[in-house]
KOLKOL-339496 format. One record per atom (N, C-alpha, C): residue number from 1; atom name; x negated, y, z. Coordinates in nm, 4 decimals, decimal comma. Layout:
[pt NUM; 'CA'; [X; Y; Z]],
...
//
This chain:
[pt 1; 'N'; [-0,6353; 0,2829; 0,9529]],
[pt 1; 'CA'; [-0,5398; 0,2712; 0,8454]],
[pt 1; 'C'; [-0,6029; 0,1908; 0,7336]],
[pt 2; 'N'; [-0,5227; 0,1036; 0,6751]],
[pt 2; 'CA'; [-0,5735; 0,0157; 0,5706]],
[pt 2; 'C'; [-0,4613; -0,0182; 0,4737]],
[pt 3; 'N'; [-0,4990; -0,0423; 0,3500]],
[pt 3; 'CA'; [-0,4053; -0,1006; 0,2563]],
[pt 3; 'C'; [-0,4001; -0,2501; 0,2795]],
[pt 4; 'N'; [-0,2967; -0,3130; 0,2282]],
[pt 4; 'CA'; [-0,2846; -0,4573; 0,2481]],
[pt 4; 'C'; [-0,3954; -0,5342; 0,1767]],
[pt 5; 'N'; [-0,4417; -0,4843; 0,0633]],
[pt 5; 'CA'; [-0,5520; -0,5510; -0,0057]],
[pt 5; 'C'; [-0,6806; -0,5460; 0,0751]],
[pt 6; 'N'; [-0,7083; -0,4294; 0,1336]],
[pt 6; 'CA'; [-0,8286; -0,4141; 0,2150]],
[pt 6; 'C'; [-0,8254; -0,5030; 0,3383]],
[pt 7; 'N'; [-0,7106; -0,5074; 0,4057]],
[pt 7; 'CA'; [-0,7008; -0,5924; 0,5245]],
[pt 7; 'C'; [-0,7099; -0,7394; 0,4850]],
[pt 8; 'N'; [-0,6493; -0,7740; 0,3716]],
[pt 8; 'CA'; [-0,6570; -0,9130; 0,3259]],
[pt 8; 'C'; [-0,8008; -0,9576; 0,3051]],
[pt 9; 'N'; [-0,8852; -0,8670; 0,2558]],
[pt 9; 'CA'; [-1,0256; -0,9015; 0,2318]],
[pt 9; 'C'; [-1,1068; -0,9059; 0,3611]],
[pt 10; 'N'; [-1,0619; -0,8330; 0,4631]],
[pt 10; 'CA'; [-1,1400; -0,8236; 0,5870]],
[pt 10; 'C'; [-1,0606; -0,8749; 0,7077]],
[pt 11; 'N'; [-0,9819; -0,9791; 0,6860]],
[pt 11; 'CA'; [-0,8957; -1,0309; 0,7913]],
[pt 11; 'C'; [-0,9726; -1,0738; 0,9158]],
[pt 12; 'N'; [-1,0975; -1,1121; 0,8999]],
[pt 12; 'CA'; [-1,1780; -1,1520; 1,0156]],
[pt 12; 'C'; [-1,1957; -1,0403; 1,1166]],
[pt 13; 'N'; [-1,1803; -0,9157; 1,0718]],
[pt 13; 'CA'; [-1,1931; -0,8029; 1,1648]],
[pt 13; 'C'; [-1,0842; -0,8060; 1,2709]],
[pt 14; 'N'; [-0,9669; -0,8603; 1,2370]],
[pt 14; 'CA'; [-0,8616; -0,8739; 1,3383]],
[pt 14; 'C'; [-0,9074; -0,9657; 1,4508]],
[pt 15; 'N'; [-0,9795; -1,0715; 1,4146]],
[pt 15; 'CA'; [-1,0293; -1,1637; 1,5175]],
[pt 15; 'C'; [-1,1330; -1,0960; 1,6066]],
[pt 16; 'N'; [-1,2152; -1,0091; 1,5490]],
[pt 16; 'CA'; [-1,3146; -0,9346; 1,6276]],
[pt 16; 'C'; [-1,2457; -0,8400; 1,7242]],
[pt 17; 'N'; [-1,1432; -0,7709; 1,6755]],
[pt 17; 'CA'; [-1,0668; -0,6783; 1,7608]],
[pt 17; 'C'; [-1,0062; -0,7541; 1,8787]],
[pt 18; 'N'; [-0,9498; -0,8719; 1,8526]],
[pt 18; 'CA'; [-0,8892; -0,9519; 1,9589]],
[pt 18; 'C'; [-0,9951; -1,0078; 2,0534]],
[pt 19; 'N'; [-1,1040; -1,0597; 1,9994]],
[pt 19; 'CA'; [-1,2095; -1,1200; 2,0812]],
[pt 19; 'C'; [-1,2607; -1,0218; 2,1856]],
[pt 20; 'N'; [-1,2806; -0,8979; 2,1447]],
[pt 20; 'CA'; [-1,3346; -0,7964; 2,2352]],
[pt 20; 'C'; [-1,2260; -0,7093; 2,2972]],
[pt 21; 'N'; [-1,1015; -0,7452; 2,2741]],
[pt 21; 'CA'; [-0,9857; -0,6735; 2,3269]],
[pt 21; 'C'; [-1,0004; -0,5224; 2,3058]],
[pt 22; 'N'; [-1,0366; -0,4850; 2,1843]],
[pt 22; 'CA'; [-1,0568; -0,3440; 2,1512]],
[pt 22; 'C'; [-0,9210; -0,2756; 2,1338]],
[pt 23; 'N'; [-0,9052; -0,1572; 2,1871]],
[pt 23; 'CA'; [-0,7752; -0,0885; 2,1768]],
[pt 23; 'C'; [-0,7545; -0,0242; 2,0394]],
[pt 24; 'N'; [-0,7854; -0,0975; 1,9360]],
[pt 24; 'CA'; [-0,7738; -0,0474; 1,7985]],
[pt 24; 'C'; [-0,6289; -0,0595; 1,7530]],
[pt 25; 'N'; [-0,5788; 0,0472; 1,6960]],
[pt 25; 'CA'; [-0,4448; 0,0473; 1,6382]],
[pt 25; 'C'; [-0,4617; 0,0401; 1,4872]],
[pt 26; 'N'; [-0,4176; -0,0674; 1,4270]],
[pt 26; 'CA'; [-0,4309; -0,0888; 1,2832]],
[pt 26; 'C'; [-0,2970; -0,0615; 1,2166]],
[pt 27; 'N'; [-0,2978; 0,0297; 1,1214]],
[pt 27; 'CA'; [-0,1777; 0,0599; 1,0437]],
[pt 27; 'C'; [-0,2030; 0,0051; 0,9037]],
[pt 28; 'N'; [-0,1211; -0,0905; 0,8607]],
[pt 28; 'CA'; [-0,1367; -0,1517; 0,7295]],
[pt 28; 'C'; [-0,0280; -0,0983; 0,6375]],
[pt 29; 'N'; [-0,0690; -0,0316; 0,5300]],
[pt 29; 'CA'; [0,0254; 0,0128; 0,4276]],
[pt 29; 'C'; [0,0446; -0,1047; 0,3327]],
[pt 30; 'N'; [0,1553; -0,1732; 0,3492]],
[pt 30; 'CA'; [0,1791; -0,3006; 0,2830]],
[pt 30; 'C'; [0,2753; -0,2829; 0,1661]],
[pt 31; 'N'; [0,2193; -0,2758; 0,0454]],
[pt 31; 'CA'; [0,3033; -0,2614; -0,0737]],
[pt 31; 'C'; [0,2984; -0,3852; -0,1637]],
[pt 32; 'N'; [0,2404; -0,4926; -0,1141]],
[pt 32; 'CA'; [0,2280; -0,6175; -0,1908]],
[pt 32; 'C'; [0,1676; -0,5919; -0,3287]],
[pt 33; 'N'; [0,0704; -0,5018; -0,3297]],
[pt 33; 'CA'; [0,0081; -0,4643; -0,4562]],
[pt 33; 'C'; [-0,1332; -0,4142; -0,4310]],
[pt 34; 'N'; [-0,2176; -0,4309; -0,5309]],
[pt 34; 'CA'; [-0,3497; -0,3700; -0,5275]],
[pt 34; 'C'; [-0,3341; -0,2332; -0,5946]],
[pt 35; 'N'; [-0,2778; -0,1390; -0,5186]],
[pt 35; 'CA'; [-0,2368; -0,0101; -0,5723]],
[pt 35; 'C'; [-0,3476; 0,0718; -0,6354]],
[pt 36; 'N'; [-0,4643; 0,0745; -0,5743]],
[pt 36; 'CA'; [-0,5742; 0,1523; -0,6310]],
[pt 36; 'C'; [-0,6233; 0,0898; -0,7612]],
[pt 37; 'N'; [-0,6268; -0,0421; -0,7663]],
[pt 37; 'CA'; [-0,6671; -0,1103; -0,8892]],
[pt 37; 'C'; [-0,5646; -0,0815; -0,9988]],
[pt 38; 'N'; [-0,4360; -0,0857; -0,9627]],
[pt 38; 'CA'; [-0,3302; -0,0568; -1,0588]],
[pt 38; 'C'; [-0,3474; 0,0836; -1,1167]],
[pt 39; 'N'; [-0,3717; 0,1820; -1,0304]],
[pt 39; 'CA'; [-0,3886; 0,3199; -1,0767]],
[pt 39; 'C'; [-0,5131; 0,3331; -1,1641]],
[pt 40; 'N'; [-0,6222; 0,2693; -1,1237]],
[pt 40; 'CA'; [-0,7446; 0,2741; -1,2041]],
[pt 40; 'C'; [-0,7204; 0,2170; -1,3434]],
[pt 41; 'N'; [-0,6435; 0,1100; -1,3510]],
[pt 41; 'CA'; [-0,6125; 0,0515; -1,4812]],
[pt 41; 'C'; [-0,5288; 0,1483; -1,5651]],
[pt 42; 'N'; [-0,4254; 0,2062; -1,5040]],
[pt 42; 'CA'; [-0,3361; 0,2949; -1,5779]],
[pt 42; 'C'; [-0,4085; 0,4167; -1,6336]],
[pt 43; 'N'; [-0,4941; 0,4805; -1,5536]],
[pt 43; 'CA'; [-0,5614; 0,6019; -1,6030]],
[pt 43; 'C'; [-0,6682; 0,5698; -1,7070]],
[pt 44; 'N'; [-0,7062; 0,4428; -1,7179]],
[pt 44; 'CA'; [-0,7984; 0,4011; -1,8234]],
[pt 44; 'C'; [-0,7239; 0,3564; -1,9489]],
[pt 45; 'N'; [-0,5901; 0,3671; -1,9445]],
[pt 45; 'CA'; [-0,5106; 0,3307; -2,0606]],
[pt 45; 'C'; [-0,4700; 0,1849; -2,0661]],
[pt 46; 'N'; [-0,4891; 0,1131; -1,9568]],
[pt 46; 'CA'; [-0,4557; -0,0293; -1,9526]],
[pt 46; 'C'; [-0,3261; -0,0510; -1,8766]],
[pt 47; 'N'; [-0,2298; -0,1194; -1,9354]],
[pt 47; 'CA'; [-0,1084; -0,1513; -1,8593]],
[pt 47; 'C'; [-0,1448; -0,2364; -1,7380]],
[pt 48; 'N'; [-0,0699; -0,2194; -1,6300]],
[pt 48; 'CA'; [-0,0996; -0,2981; -1,5105]],
[pt 48; 'C'; [-0,0871; -0,4462; -1,5416]],
[pt 49; 'N'; [-0,1746; -0,5253; -1,4818]],
[pt 49; 'CA'; [-0,1736; -0,6696; -1,5041]],
[pt 49; 'C'; [-0,2286; -0,7392; -1,3807]],
[pt 50; 'N'; [-0,1464; -0,8240; -1,3222]],
[pt 50; 'CA'; [-0,1869; -0,9061; -1,2078]],
[pt 50; 'C'; [-0,2349; -0,8235; -1,0891]],
[pt 51; 'N'; [-0,1731; -0,7076; -1,0664]],
[pt 51; 'CA'; [-0,2106; -0,6273; -0,9501]],
[pt 51; 'C'; [-0,1114; -0,6436; -0,8350]],
[pt 52; 'N'; [0,0022; -0,7055; -0,8598]],
[pt 52; 'CA'; [0,0991; -0,7304; -0,7535]],
[pt 52; 'C'; [0,0791; -0,8713; -0,6994]],
[pt 53; 'N'; [0,1134; -0,8905; -0,5714]],
[pt 53; 'CA'; [0,1004; -1,0235; -0,5122]],
[pt 53; 'C'; [0,2216; -1,0523; -0,4250]],
[pt 54; 'N'; [0,2333; -1,1735; -0,3827]],
[pt 54; 'CA'; [0,3448; -1,2130; -0,2971]],
[pt 54; 'C'; [0,3407; -1,1334; -0,1662]],
[pt 55; 'N'; [0,4565; -1,1015; -0,1123]],
[pt 55; 'CA'; [0,4583; -1,0298; 0,0168]],
[pt 55; 'C'; [0,3894; -1,1107; 0,1269]],
[pt 56; 'N'; [0,3145; -1,0401; 0,2100]],
[pt 56; 'CA'; [0,2449; -1,1016; 0,3231]],
[pt 56; 'C'; [0,2916; -1,0318; 0,4502]],
[pt 57; 'N'; [0,3256; -1,1079; 0,5513]],
[pt 57; 'CA'; [0,3676; -1,0522; 0,6795]],
[pt 57; 'C'; [0,2438; -1,0424; 0,7700]],
[pt 58; 'N'; [0,1755; -0,9274; 0,7634]],
[pt 58; 'CA'; [0,0530; -0,9090; 0,8416]],
[pt 58; 'C'; [0,0822; -0,9020; 0,9910]],
[pt 59; 'N'; [0,2020; -0,8599; 1,0286]],
[pt 59; 'CA'; [0,2375; -0,8583; 1,1711]],
[pt 59; 'C'; [0,2385; -1,0011; 1,2256]],
[pt 60; 'N'; [0,2916; -1,0949; 1,1492]],
[pt 60; 'CA'; [0,2936; -1,2348; 1,1931]],
[pt 60; 'C'; [0,1519; -1,2902; 1,2054]],
[pt 61; 'N'; [0,0659; -1,2527; 1,1112]],
[pt 61; 'CA'; [-0,0730; -1,2983; 1,1171]],
[pt 61; 'C'; [-0,1415; -1,2420; 1,2423]],
[pt 62; 'N'; [-0,1201; -1,1128; 1,2691]],
[pt 62; 'CA'; [-0,1806; -1,0507; 1,3881]],
[pt 62; 'C'; [-0,1303; -1,1185; 1,5156]],
[pt 63; 'N'; [0,0004; -1,1421; 1,5223]],
[pt 63; 'CA'; [0,0553; -1,2083; 1,6425]],
[pt 63; 'C'; [-0,0035; -1,3476; 1,6587]],
[pt 64; 'N'; [-0,0247; -1,4191; 1,5478]],
[pt 64; 'CA'; [-0,0845; -1,5531; 1,5550]],
[pt 64; 'C'; [-0,2267; -1,5462; 1,6099]],
[pt 65; 'N'; [-0,2935; -1,4324; 1,5891]],
[pt 65; 'CA'; [-0,4294; -1,4134; 1,6419]],
[pt 65; 'C'; [-0,4273; -1,3584; 1,7840]],
[pt 66; 'N'; [-0,3079; -1,3349; 1,8382]],
[pt 66; 'CA'; [-0,2959; -1,2847; 1,9751]],
[pt 66; 'C'; [-0,2911; -1,1330; 1,9859]],
[pt 67; 'N'; [-0,2658; -1,0647; 1,8765]],
[pt 67; 'CA'; [-0,2582; -0,9184; 1,8752]],
[pt 67; 'C'; [-0,1115; -0,8770; 1,8704]],
[pt 68; 'N'; [-0,0736; -0,7841; 1,9551]],
[pt 68; 'CA'; [0,0624; -0,7301; 1,9505]],
[pt 68; 'C'; [0,0834; -0,6653; 1,8149]],
[pt 69; 'N'; [0,2028; -0,6827; 1,7578]],
[pt 69; 'CA'; [0,2270; -0,6293; 1,6234]],
[pt 69; 'C'; [0,3759; -0,6121; 1,5977]],
[pt 70; 'N'; [0,4047; -0,5195; 1,5066]],
[pt 70; 'CA'; [0,5414; -0,5016; 1,4580]],
[pt 70; 'C'; [0,5367; -0,4847; 1,3068]],
[pt 71; 'N'; [0,6477; -0,5162; 1,2444]],
[pt 71; 'CA'; [0,6633; -0,4973; 1,0993]],
[pt 71; 'C'; [0,7745; -0,3942; 1,0806]],
[pt 72; 'N'; [0,7440; -0,2881; 1,0091]],
[pt 72; 'CA'; [0,8410; -0,1814; 0,9847]],
[pt 72; 'C'; [0,8793; -0,1847; 0,8372]],
[pt 73; 'N'; [1,0085; -0,2013; 0,8123]],
[pt 73; 'CA'; [1,0580; -0,2092; 0,6751]],
[pt 73; 'C'; [1,1483; -0,0926; 0,6380]],
[pt 74; 'N'; [1,1898; -0,0118; 0,7361]],
[pt 74; 'CA'; [1,2783; 0,1018; 0,7093]],
[pt 74; 'C'; [1,2096; 0,2311; 0,7527]],
[pt 75; 'N'; [1,2119; 0,3338; 0,6670]],
[pt 75; 'CA'; [1,1451; 0,4607; 0,6998]],
[pt 75; 'C'; [1,1899; 0,5202; 0,8333]],
[pt 76; 'N'; [1,3141; 0,5010; 0,8692]],
[pt 76; 'CA'; [1,3638; 0,5563; 0,9943]],
[pt 76; 'C'; [1,3023; 0,4957; 1,1189]],
[pt 77; 'N'; [1,2339; 0,3827; 1,1047]],
[pt 77; 'CA'; [1,1732; 0,3140; 1,2192]],
[pt 77; 'C'; [1,0259; 0,3494; 1,2393]],
[pt 78; 'N'; [0,9693; 0,4320; 1,1507]],
[pt 78; 'CA'; [0,8258; 0,4597; 1,1554]],
[pt 78; 'C'; [0,7849; 0,5310; 1,2843]],
[pt 79; 'N'; [0,8532; 0,6370; 1,3206]],
[pt 79; 'CA'; [0,8130; 0,7152; 1,4378]],
[pt 79; 'C'; [0,8159; 0,6289; 1,5639]],
[pt 80; 'N'; [0,9234; 0,5564; 1,5837]],
[pt 80; 'CA'; [0,9335; 0,4718; 1,7034]],
[pt 80; 'C'; [0,8272; 0,3626; 1,7027]],
[pt 81; 'N'; [0,8012; 0,3048; 1,5862]],
[pt 81; 'CA'; [0,6997; 0,2003; 1,5759]],
[pt 81; 'C'; [0,5607; 0,2516; 1,6086]],
[pt 82; 'N'; [0,5279; 0,3714; 1,5590]],
[pt 82; 'CA'; [0,3964; 0,4288; 1,5891]],
[pt 82; 'C'; [0,3847; 0,4653; 1,7368]],
[pt 83; 'N'; [0,4924; 0,5141; 1,7962]],
[pt 83; 'CA'; [0,4906; 0,5425; 1,9406]],
[pt 83; 'C'; [0,4630; 0,4151; 2,0195]],
[pt 84; 'N'; [0,5281; 0,3062; 1,9792]],
[pt 84; 'CA'; [0,5090; 0,1785; 2,0468]],
[pt 84; 'C'; [0,3632; 0,1329; 2,0351]],
[pt 85; 'N'; [0,3060; 0,1462; 1,9163]],
[pt 85; 'CA'; [0,1671; 0,1044; 1,8949]],
[pt 85; 'C'; [0,0716; 0,1874; 1,9791]],
[pt 86; 'N'; [0,0901; 0,3183; 1,9786]],
[pt 86; 'CA'; [-0,0018; 0,4067; 2,0513]],
[pt 86; 'C'; [0,0117; 0,3941; 2,2023]],
[pt 87; 'N'; [0,1270; 0,3530; 2,2501]],
[pt 87; 'CA'; [0,1477; 0,3369; 2,3939]],
[pt 87; 'C'; [0,0880; 0,2068; 2,4477]],
[pt 88; 'N'; [0,0600; 0,1132; 2,3599]],
[pt 88; 'CA'; [0,0067; -0,0170; 2,4012]],
[pt 88; 'C'; [-0,1409; -0,0036; 2,4390]],
[pt 89; 'N'; [-0,1817; -0,0678; 2,5487]],
[pt 89; 'CA'; [-0,3194; -0,0562; 2,5974]],
[pt 89; 'C'; [-0,4221; -0,1281; 2,5107]],
[pt 90; 'N'; [-0,3863; -0,2389; 2,4531]],
[pt 90; 'CA'; [-0,4834; -0,3181; 2,3774]],
[pt 90; 'C'; [-0,4672; -0,3014; 2,2275]],
[pt 91; 'N'; [-0,5190; -0,3971; 2,1520]],
[pt 91; 'CA'; [-0,5065; -0,3902; 2,0067]],
[pt 91; 'C'; [-0,3614; -0,4031; 1,9632]],
[pt 92; 'N'; [-0,3288; -0,3364; 1,8536]],
[pt 92; 'CA'; [-0,1912; -0,3378; 1,8027]],
[pt 92; 'C'; [-0,1961; -0,3173; 1,6528]],
[pt 93; 'N'; [-0,1146; -0,3929; 1,5803]],
[pt 93; 'CA'; [-0,1076; -0,3792; 1,4351]],
[pt 93; 'C'; [0,0340; -0,3395; 1,3947]],
[pt 94; 'N'; [0,0428; -0,2385; 1,3096]],
[pt 94; 'CA'; [0,1699; -0,1968; 1,2520]],
[pt 94; 'C'; [0,1670; -0,2328; 1,1045]],
[pt 95; 'N'; [0,2545; -0,3234; 1,0651]],
[pt 95; 'CA'; [0,2671; -0,3659; 0,9257]],
[pt 95; 'C'; [0,3760; -0,2786; 0,8638]],
[pt 96; 'N'; [0,3343; -0,1761; 0,7906]],
[pt 96; 'CA'; [0,4247; -0,0752; 0,7375]],
[pt 96; 'C'; [0,4526; -0,1052; 0,5902]],
[pt 97; 'N'; [0,5718; -0,1564; 0,5618]],
[pt 97; 'CA'; [0,6089; -0,1932; 0,4255]],
[pt 97; 'C'; [0,6380; -0,0648; 0,3472]],
[pt 98; 'N'; [0,5678; -0,0501; 0,2336]],
[pt 98; 'CA'; [0,5820; 0,0705; 0,1517]],
[pt 98; 'C'; [0,6255; 0,0337; 0,0101]],
[pt 99; 'N'; [0,6602; 0,1344; -0,0663]],
[pt 99; 'CA'; [0,7078; 0,1176; -0,2032]],
[pt 99; 'C'; [0,5918; 0,0766; -0,2941]],
[pt 100; 'N'; [0,6002; -0,0388; -0,3595]],
[pt 100; 'CA'; [0,4908; -0,0823; -0,4464]],
[pt 100; 'C'; [0,4725; 0,0058; -0,5697]],
[pt 101; 'N'; [0,5711; 0,0870; -0,6015]],
[pt 101; 'CA'; [0,5605; 0,1753; -0,7180]],
[pt 101; 'C'; [0,5002; 0,3116; -0,6854]],
[pt 102; 'N'; [0,4825; 0,3414; -0,5575]],
[pt 102; 'CA'; [0,4245; 0,4706; -0,5199]],
[pt 102; 'C'; [0,2758; 0,4709; -0,5528]],
[pt 103; 'N'; [0,2341; 0,5633; -0,6372]],
[pt 103; 'CA'; [0,0941; 0,5715; -0,6776]],
[pt 103; 'C'; [0,0165; 0,6621; -0,5831]],
[pt 104; 'N'; [-0,1088; 0,6307; -0,5629]],
[pt 104; 'CA'; [-0,1989; 0,7176; -0,4872]],
[pt 104; 'C'; [-0,2511; 0,8220; -0,5853]],
[pt 105; 'N'; [-0,1951; 0,9399; -0,5781]],
[pt 105; 'CA'; [-0,2300; 1,0429; -0,6751]],
[pt 105; 'C'; [-0,3481; 1,1239; -0,6225]],
[pt 106; 'N'; [-0,4566; 1,1330; -0,7012]],
[pt 106; 'CA'; [-0,5744; 1,2087; -0,6561]],
[pt 106; 'C'; [-0,5441; 1,3585; -0,6524]],
[pt 107; 'N'; [-0,6205; 1,4341; -0,5732]],
[pt 107; 'CA'; [-0,5942; 1,5777; -0,5622]],
[pt 107; 'C'; [-0,6183; 1,6539; -0,6920]],
[pt 108; 'N'; [-0,7065; 1,6037; -0,7753]],
[pt 108; 'CA'; [-0,7345; 1,6670; -0,9045]],
[pt 108; 'C'; [-0,7200; 1,5607; -1,0130]],
[pt 109; 'N'; [-0,6422; 1,5926; -1,1136]],
[pt 109; 'CA'; [-0,6162; 1,4982; -1,2218]],
[pt 109; 'C'; [-0,6769; 1,5550; -1,3496]],
[pt 110; 'N'; [-0,7606; 1,4750; -1,4142]],
[pt 110; 'CA'; [-0,8271; 1,5210; -1,5368]],
[pt 110; 'C'; [-0,7374; 1,4951; -1,6584]],
[pt 111; 'N'; [-0,7676; 1,5650; -1,7658]],
[pt 111; 'CA'; [-0,6948; 1,5443; -1,8913]],
[pt 111; 'C'; [-0,7141; 1,4009; -1,9408]],
[pt 112; 'N'; [-0,8335; 1,3469; -1,9218]],
[pt 112; 'CA'; [-0,8598; 1,2092; -1,9641]],
[pt 112; 'C'; [-0,7729; 1,1102; -1,8865]],
[pt 113; 'N'; [-0,7504; 1,1365; -1,7575]],
[pt 113; 'CA'; [-0,6652; 1,0491; -1,6776]],
[pt 113; 'C'; [-0,5205; 1,0568; -1,7252]],
[pt 114; 'N'; [-0,4739; 1,1771; -1,7560]],
[pt 114; 'CA'; [-0,3372; 1,1941; -1,8058]],
[pt 114; 'C'; [-0,3218; 1,1214; -1,9396]],
[pt 115; 'N'; [-0,4196; 1,1357; -2,0259]],
[pt 115; 'CA'; [-0,4166; 1,0698; -2,1562]],
[pt 115; 'C'; [-0,4131; 0,9176; -2,1392]],
[pt 116; 'N'; [-0,5000; 0,8662; -2,0527]],
[pt 116; 'CA'; [-0,5035; 0,7219; -2,0285]],
[pt 116; 'C'; [-0,3730; 0,6704; -1,9713]],
[pt 117; 'N'; [-0,3172; 0,7449; -1,8768]],
[pt 117; 'CA'; [-0,1904; 0,7056; -1,8157]],
[pt 117; 'C'; [-0,0801; 0,7035; -1,9210]],
[pt 118; 'N'; [-0,0740; 0,8072; -2,0058]],
[pt 118; 'CA'; [0,0283; 0,8135; -2,1107]],
[pt 118; 'C'; [0,0125; 0,6971; -2,2082]],
[pt 119; 'N'; [-0,1110; 0,6639; -2,2420]],
[pt 119; 'CA'; [-0,1372; 0,5519; -2,3320]],
[pt 119; 'C'; [-0,0897; 0,4208; -2,2689]],
[pt 120; 'N'; [-0,1227; 0,4006; -2,1413]],
[pt 120; 'CA'; [-0,0811; 0,2783; -2,0717]],
[pt 120; 'C'; [0,0706; 0,2706; -2,0605]],
[pt 121; 'N'; [0,1344; 0,3849; -2,0332]],
[pt 121; 'CA'; [0,2806; 0,3876; -2,0237]],
[pt 121; 'C'; [0,3428; 0,3508; -2,1580]],
[pt 122; 'N'; [0,2892; 0,4068; -2,2646]],
[pt 122; 'CA'; [0,3397; 0,3746; -2,3985]],
[pt 122; 'C'; [0,3249; 0,2278; -2,4318]],
[pt 123; 'N'; [0,2097; 0,1714; -2,4007]],
[pt 123; 'CA'; [0,1875; 0,0285; -2,4260]],
[pt 123; 'C'; [0,2824; -0,0575; -2,3435]],
[pt 124; 'N'; [0,3051; -0,0158; -2,2182]],
[pt 124; 'CA'; [0,3959; -0,0905; -2,1313]],
[pt 124; 'C'; [0,5372; -0,0894; -2,1889]],
[pt 125; 'N'; [0,5828; 0,0279; -2,2316]],
[pt 125; 'CA'; [0,7171; 0,0401; -2,2895]],
[pt 125; 'C'; [0,7282; -0,0445; -2,4162]],
[pt 126; 'N'; [0,6282; -0,0367; -2,5025]],
[pt 126; 'CA'; [0,6319; -0,1141; -2,6269]],
[pt 126; 'C'; [0,6262; -0,2643; -2,6030]],
[pt 127; 'N'; [0,5702; -0,3045; -2,4899]],
[pt 127; 'CA'; [0,5653; -0,4470; -2,4531]],
[pt 127; 'C'; [0,6913; -0,4920; -2,3795]],
[pt 128; 'N'; [0,7946; -0,4062; -2,3763]],
[pt 128; 'CA'; [0,9206; -0,4425; -2,3114]],
[pt 128; 'C'; [0,9309; -0,4004; -2,1664]],
[pt 129; 'N'; [0,8427; -0,3137; -2,1220]],
[pt 129; 'CA'; [0,8414; -0,2739; -1,9820]],
[pt 129; 'C'; [0,9064; -0,1395; -1,9529]],
[pt 130; 'N'; [1,0136; -0,1061; -2,0256]],
[pt 130; 'CA'; [1,0824; 0,0215; -2,0031]],
[pt 130; 'C'; [1,1275; 0,0314; -1,8578]],
[pt 131; 'N'; [1,1856; -0,0750; -1,8055]],
[pt 131; 'CA'; [1,2344; -0,0751; -1,6673]],
[pt 131; 'C'; [1,1226; -0,0527; -1,5670]],
[pt 132; 'N'; [1,0066; -0,1140; -1,5906]],
[pt 132; 'CA'; [0,8920; -0,0948; -1,4991]],
[pt 132; 'C'; [0,8496; 0,0505; -1,4974]],
[pt 133; 'N'; [0,8436; 0,1133; -1,6144]],
[pt 133; 'CA'; [0,8007; 0,2533; -1,6201]],
[pt 133; 'C'; [0,9049; 0,3455; -1,5574]],
[pt 134; 'N'; [1,0332; 0,3147; -1,5739]],
[pt 134; 'CA'; [1,1379; 0,3951; -1,5096]],
[pt 134; 'C'; [1,1290; 0,3828; -1,3574]],
[pt 135; 'N'; [1,1067; 0,2609; -1,3081]],
[pt 135; 'CA'; [1,0903; 0,2417; -1,1636]],
[pt 135; 'C'; [0,9701; 0,3200; -1,1118]],
[pt 136; 'N'; [0,8609; 0,3177; -1,1871]],
[pt 136; 'CA'; [0,7406; 0,3911; -1,1492]],
[pt 136; 'C'; [0,7680; 0,5414; -1,1447]],
[pt 137; 'N'; [0,8373; 0,5905; -1,2458]],
[pt 137; 'CA'; [0,8701; 0,7339; -1,2507]],
[pt 137; 'C'; [0,9610; 0,7737; -1,1348]],
[pt 138; 'N'; [1,0642; 0,6960; -1,1085]],
[pt 138; 'CA'; [1,1578; 0,7278; -0,9992]],
[pt 138; 'C'; [1,0854; 0,7324; -0,8644]],
[pt 139; 'N'; [0,9963; 0,6381; -0,8434]],
[pt 139; 'CA'; [0,9261; 0,6300; -0,7153]],
[pt 139; 'C'; [0,8277; 0,7439; -0,6948]],
[pt 140; 'N'; [0,7804; 0,8053; -0,8021]],
[pt 140; 'CA'; [0,6745; 0,9042; -0,7895]],
[pt 140; 'C'; [0,7156; 1,0485; -0,8170]],
[pt 141; 'N'; [0,8331; 1,0692; -0,8706]],
[pt 141; 'CA'; [0,8764; 1,2077; -0,8971]],
[pt 141; 'C'; [0,8790; 1,2909; -0,7695]],
[pt 142; 'N'; [0,9108; 1,2279; -0,6582]],
[pt 142; 'CA'; [0,9158; 1,3029; -0,5313]],
[pt 142; 'C'; [0,7772; 1,3475; -0,4841]],
[pt 143; 'N'; [0,6720; 1,2906; -0,5418]],
[pt 143; 'CA'; [0,5358; 1,3243; -0,4992]],
[pt 143; 'C'; [0,4692; 1,4316; -0,5832]],
[pt 144; 'N'; [0,5362; 1,4803; -0,6859]],
[pt 144; 'CA'; [0,4769; 1,5813; -0,7723]],
[pt 144; 'C'; [0,4767; 1,7150; -0,6977]],
[pt 145; 'N'; [0,3584; 1,7769; -0,6834]],
[pt 145; 'CA'; [0,3520; 1,9062; -0,6135]],
[pt 145; 'C'; [0,4338; 2,0122; -0,6857]],
[pt 146; 'N'; [0,5031; 2,0914; -0,6092]],
[pt 146; 'CA'; [0,5831; 2,1994; -0,6647]],
[pt 146; 'C'; [0,5301; 2,3319; -0,6141]],
[pt 147; 'N'; [0,5269; 2,4339; -0,7040]],
[pt 147; 'CA'; [0,4723; 2,5646; -0,6611]],
[pt 147; 'C'; [0,5584; 2,6327; -0,5585]],
//
């Protein structure tokens, strides 16, 4: 499993997998964003800046390298896509398009992180980013643990 940023930095590994015909199944969480960098910036009180990038079709790149691949854009297709990948004998890449606003929330959140996030959110709103913060909130409310 890899984020799209991680795979982008280590794309040569796909060529190694193909060269040795390794039965590696690569799942790429593709949100067209450097999500961990974005979160690190927010909890430090910095509004996100230049953490999103143009969409990349990693399935097409894998196929160009000779690796079987699929691109999944709808949540309802995930189970079937993973079954297809796991049933394949050789290397296979699943390009799983995810919500760019979904944050990777750590298991323990410190008061300093909450403070930094609130500061970054306030700065974003004051800079005209009300819509961005609303999109972020909508995408992540479903991830808040409930007792």
